[in-house]
C-alpha positions in Angstrom: 0.0 -0.2 0.3 1.5 3.6 -0.7 -0.5 6.6 0.0 -0.1 10.4 -0.7 0.6 11.3 2.6 -1.1 13.9 4.8 -5.4 13.9 4.5 -7.2 11.7 2.2 -5.8 11.8 -1.3 -5.5 8.6 -3.2 -3.9 5.5 -1.9 -2.4 2.9 -4.5 -3.1 -1.1 -3.8 0.8 -3.5 -5.2 -1.3 -6.2 -7.0 0.6 -9.2 -7.6 1.2 -13.3 -8.1 -1.0 -12.2 -11.2 -0.8 -14.5 -14.7 0.5 -12.7 -17.7 -2.9 -13.0 -19.4 -4.1 -11.6 -16.4 -6.7 -8.2 -18.1 -6.8 -4.7 -16.1 -10.9 -5.0 -16.4 -10.1 -8.2 -14.7 -7.7 -6.5 -12.6 -10.3 -3.4 -11.7 -13.3 -5.4 -11.3 -11.7 -7.4 -8.1 -10.3 -4.4 -6.4 -13.4 -2.5 -7.3 -16.1 -4.5 -5.0 -13.9 -2.8 -2.3 -14.2 1.1 -3.4 -13.8 3.4 -6.5 -11.0 2.8 -8.6 -9.5 5.8 -9.6 -6.6 4.0 -11.7 -4.7 1.1 -12.7 -1.2 0.1 -13.9 0.3 -3.4 -15.3 4.1 -3.6 -15.3 5.4 -5.2 -18.0 8.9 -7.3 -19.8 10.1 -4.3 -21.8 11.3 -7.3 -24.4 8.2 -9.0 -24.7 4.7 -6.4 -23.4 3.7 -9.2 -20.9 2.6 -8.3 -17.6 5.4 -9.1 -14.9 2.5 -10.8 -13.3 1.7 -7.7 -10.5 0.1 -3.7 -10.7 -0.5 -0.8 -9.3 -4.2 0.3 -8.0 -5.2 3.4 -7.1 -8.4 4.3 -5.2 -10.4 7.4 -4.6 -10.4 6.6 -0.9 -7.8 5.0 1.1 -10.4 3.2 3.2 -11.4 1.7 -0.4 -7.7 0.3 -0.1 -7.7 -0.9 3.4 -10.4 -2.9 2.0 -9.3 -4.2 -0.6 -6.0 -5.1 1.2 -7.5 -7.2 3.3 -9.8 -8.7 0.9 -7.7 -9.6 -1.5 -4.1 -10.5 1.2 -4.8 -14.1 0.9 
């Protein structure tokens, strides 16, 4: 979990152990169960464009990010 610090602001959750073929829509759908998703960034291999298996999901509200972290962990 990463944040912008201070009050409010968006907070990002690191989502890992994804298959390389996982789509942004699948990750966003899974995370949206916990709150409003503001953005999503996959990390890709430069050599072939395939996902490295992790993404950073940014939530509008930090409480939603915490709920996602708890809900997806384990």
